[in-house]
N, C-alpha and C positions, 0 to 999 in steps of 0.2 A: 820818676819825679816824686818829690815829697808832697804829701797832701795833709790837710788839717784833719786831726783825729776826730773832730766833731762834725764839721760841715763838708769836709772833703774838698775844699777849695785848694788850689796850689799854694804851697808855702814858698814864698819868694822874697820875704822881707826879714832879714836878720835883726834880732833884738840885741844880742850880745854874744860874743865868742870868747869863751874862757879856755880855749885850747884843748889839749888832751888831758884826761884825768882818770884815775882808777875808780872802781866802785867804792863809794864813800863809806859804806858800812861793812866792808870786807877787810877786817883787821888781821894782818899776817901774824902768825905765831913765830917763835924763834926758828923753828925748823923749816919755815917757809922762806927764810931770807935769802937762800941760794937760788930761789926760783923766780921766774919772771912774772910780773903782774900785768894783766891786760889793761890797757888804757883805751878809752873811748872818747869821741868828740863831745865837748860841752858847748855846742852851738845852738842857741835858742832862737826861735822864729816867732813872729807875730802874724796871725792870719788876717788878711786884709778884709775878709768878709765878716767874720764873727768876732774878731779881736781876741781869740784865745791865744795866749802866749804859751809856747810849747817846745819841748825838747823831743826830737824824733827818738823812737824806741830803737836802741842799738842791741838789745838783748831781751830775752823773755823774763817776765817778773819772777819766775821760778828760780832764776839765777840770783836774784837779789834777796828774796824773802825765803831763805832755805832754813834747814835745821841748825845752821850755825849763825843765824842772824843775831847781831850783837846789841841791838837797841832794846832796852827794857825801860818802860815808862815810869817805874816806881822809884827811881833814884833821884827825883827832883821833888823836894818838899813843897816848893811853890806850885808846881804843876798838880800835885796831889790835892793841895788846898783848893786850887781852882776847880778840880773835878768834884770835890766834895760839895762845894757851893752850888755847882751846876745840878748835881743829883738832888740835893735838897730842894732846889727851886722847881725842878721838873716834877718831882713827886707831889709837891704842893699845888702847882699850877694845873697839872693834868689830872690830879686826883688818883694817882697810881696806887695800887694796892695788890693784895694776893691774887686777884682775878686778872691782873694786867700782865702784859708781856713786854719786856724791854729786850731789844736785840742790838748789840753793838757789832759793827763791821770793823775789822782791824782792831780787835780788842786787846792785843798785846798780852801782857801778863795779868790781866784782870784789874788793872789799876783803877778803872772807873766803875766797872760793874759791881765791885765789892760794896760800894756805897748804896746802890739800889738793893742788892741782896740783903744788906744789913737793915734796910728799911722794910723788909718783908715782901719785896717785889720780885717775881720770877724773872730770871735773866738768862740770856744765851749769848755767848761770845762766838764770833767767827774770825779766825786768825790763821793766815797761811803759814806762819813760821812755827814749826812744830815745837821748838824749844821754848818759845814764849807761851804757847798754848799749854804746854805741860806744867809750867810754873803756875798758870791760872788754875788749871785743874787741881793741882795740889792745894791751892788756896780755897777750893770749894766753888769755883766758877765753872759751870758747864760750858765747854768750849769745843767747837768743831774746827778741825784743821782743813781748811779749804780756801780757795779764792772765791770771791763773791761776784755774782753777776746774775743774768737771767736763769741759768741752769740751777745754781744754788738756791735761788728764790723759789723756783718751781718745785724743787725737792722739799724745801722747808715749809712752804705756804700751807699745806694741809694741816700742819700741827703747830706752827709757830708764827702765825701772822702777828705783826707787832702793833701795839698801841704807841710805842715810842721806838723809833730807829735812830741810831747814833752812828756817826762817822767822823771821828776826830782825826784830822791830819792824815786823811787817806784819799780824799778826792784827787789830790795832786799825784797820787802814787799809781793810778790805774791807766794802763796804755789804752784800753778800750773804754773810754768814758761813757759812751752810749750804752754799752752792755751793763756797766756798773749802775748807772742811774736808773735804767729800766728795771734792774733787780730791786732797787729801793721801791719803785712804784708797785712792783708785783707783790712784795712782802708786807707792805704797809696796809693796815686795816683801812676800810673806807673812811673812818673818822680819825685815823691815826695821824701822828705828827712825826716828822723826821727832822733832826738837827744835824748839821755838819759844820765843823770848824776847819778853817784852812787859812794859811797866811794870805793877807790881802795884797794883791799885785801893786796897788797904789802905794803901799808902804815900801814894798821892795824897791820901787822906782825912786820914791822921794827920800828914802833913808839909805840908799846904796846897799841894800841887803843882797848883793849878788852871791854871797856865800851860801844862801839857801837854795842855790841851783846845783843840783847833782842828779845822778842818773836814776835815783829812786823817784824823783819828782819829774813826772812827764809833763805836767801842766802847771801854769802859774796864773791864778784866777782873779779876775776882777769880778765885782758883783754882777755887772752886765753880762759877762760871758757865762757865769754860772746860771743866771736867770734864763738865758737862751737855751742852755743845755737841759735844764729841768723842765722848761715849758715843752720842749720837744717830746718829752715822755709823760706828759699829762700831769705834771706837778707844778704848783704855784708856790713861789717864794713869798710868803705873806708877812714875814718879819725878818729883821736882821739886827744884829748887835755888833758894834766895833769893840774888840777886845785888845788888851795889851799883850797877850801871850804871843810868843814866837815872833817878837818884833812888830806885832800889830796884825791881828787876825780878824776874820769875820766869823760870826756864828749865824748861819742862815736857818730859817724855820720853813719847812716845806709841808704842804698838804696836797691831797688830790685836788685838781682844779675844780671838780664838781662839788667839793666840800666847802660851800660858801658860808658855813657857820663860823668860820674864822676869817674875819675881814682883813684886808691888806692894811698893814700899819703905815702911818705917815713916814716912819723911818725908811721905808723902802724907796719912796720917791726922793727923800732927802739924800740918800746915798747915791741914787742914780744921778741926781744933780751934781753932787760932789765929784763923781767920776767924769761927768761931762765937762765940768769946769777944769779938770786936770788934763783934758784932752784924750781920754782913753777911748773915745769913740772915733778917733782918726789916727792914721799912722804917724802923724807929726808928734803925737803925744808920747811916742816911744823912742823918739830920736834923742841922741846925745847921751844916753845912759852909759854906753861903752867907754867913753872918755872919762867919766867920773869913776868908773871901775879901775881904769888904768892909774888914776891918781892915787887911789887907795894902795895899789901895789907899790908904786914908787915911794910913797910915804912910809909904808911898813918896812920895806927893804932898807930905806935910808936910816930909819931908827935902829933896826937890828944891826946894821953894819957899823954905825957909830958906837953903839953899846959895846960891840965886840972889840972895836979898835981902842976903846977906852978901858978895856979890861973888865967890863961889867958882865955879869952872868944873867942870862935870860932863860926862864923856863915858862911853861904854859900851864894853864888850868883847863881841864876838860878835853874830851876826845870825841866831840860831836861830829856828825857828818858835815855840818857847815864849816867847821874848822879844817876839815880835810880838803874841801874845795878851796878855801882861802890859801892854805899853805902850798898846795900843789900849783895853783895858779901863780902864786908869787915865787915859787921855786925855793921855799924855805926848808932847809934840812938841818941836821945836827951841827953844821958849821956855824949856824946862827941861833939855833934854839936847842938847848941841851936835852930837854925831855918834856913830857907833859904828864899830868896826873888826872885821875878820874875816880869818882866814887864807885863806879860799877865794877864789881869783881870780874864781870864777863869781859872787860877790856884790859884790866891790869895784866901785865906780863906779855902783852901783845905790842904791836907797833902800828903807828898811823899808816894807812895805805899810801903807797907812792913815795912819800918822803921818808918813810921808815924811821920816824922818831919814836923812841920807846915810851910806853905808857906805864906809869907807876901808881901806887896808892898815894893819896894826898899827903901822908906823913913825909914823903920824900922831899917836899918843899921845906919842911921844918928841919930835916937833916942837912940839906945842902945850902939853905938860906940864899936863894938867888936875889940879885938886886932888883929885877923886874919880873912880874908875873903877867904874862899875856893871857887874858881871858878869852878863850875861843867861843864858848857859848854866851855871847854878849847879852842874849835875852835873859840870862840868869845872873847878870852882873851883881845886883844887890845881894842876892842869896850867897854868891861865892865870896864876895868881900866880907860878908858877915861870918861865913864859915871859917875864913882865913884871917880874921881880924888880928890875930897875934903876929901876922907877917909884918905889920908895921913896927913891931917891937924890935926887929932887926934891921929896920930901915927899908924894907921892900916897898916898891911902888907898883900899883896895878895899871895895866895898859889894855886898851881896847882898840881895834882897828876899824870897826864899823860903827857908824857911817863914815867916820874919818878918824885918823889916829889921835888918841887922847891918852895922856898920862894922868891918871886920876889923882886928885889932891889928897 
């Protein structure tokens, strides 16, 4: 019997079923094309007791975040700008300096910690993917290759307790969410602050962002669900911000419950009320999502089929994990989409998992001049349109499929 990864209640209420899909960040090389890829269910449930939306773990995280992990955070200019602003704000508001310690969990290639280091604040990254950690180390960011939880915190606490702990887009990635949050509580100094960013479940529902569901994301979090998890481990969420990143995210601020020097912000109750109004505290609030997902599939397939029948060429921009969920769910292959491009050299020359669509460098678009460019990382739409503004010179139109099909003017 499936049980909730937080409260252990039986999981009996499906939220959405996206069929079978490959591991979203496992990009086959040319020599892999003669081999079979494993596919796993993408069937998501909602817990009737704590309302944590979750995907059962079908494989160990070591399989997902290995030495061949293909996601590097430093290839989005807008994301780097977001991180720079955050670092500057935290240094100023917390008074961080040479005697402080900043620890980031899932630090990737050092994309964020570089801004604290440049401000003279000691940093430590904790990153399970060895190839990402090596890039960070070469950039001068001390990084430990390990998964984070109680054991890692116990090992680090005697020498690295944190004034500021950071976890950006990682809370959803941990199958044992209790162990992970308990590690934060153990490594955080008594007066320390932890901030975590994650896509907001309310936006996933309201904006049809089903493509953010893939096997690396075990949990899909509302503020209410996150609050319950952190409270169970002695941490209070005393503030929260709603951010535009990744289609609409939350940045939560946590402290030890006994650290009453930081009062709870009015924004906390305001967001609780917003989620209650949307019905996220009852199962009825999660109904009807799957039919809206099916409409996205029908509309995208209809557009691609019409374009092909009219002799139009369609290529894509980006090779994000979310694009792999979308294309595999819709069954889109090279009969409908010629290729995609991506700025990351770690993905170029490979293929999208499952659908086996080739990935090229962005100049491929200028060489072949497709009629339509399907933007797969829709959260970076403005950045991509600006990068490819010359595409309009040959008459290309940009297309997005989420939250619904749109051909951009």
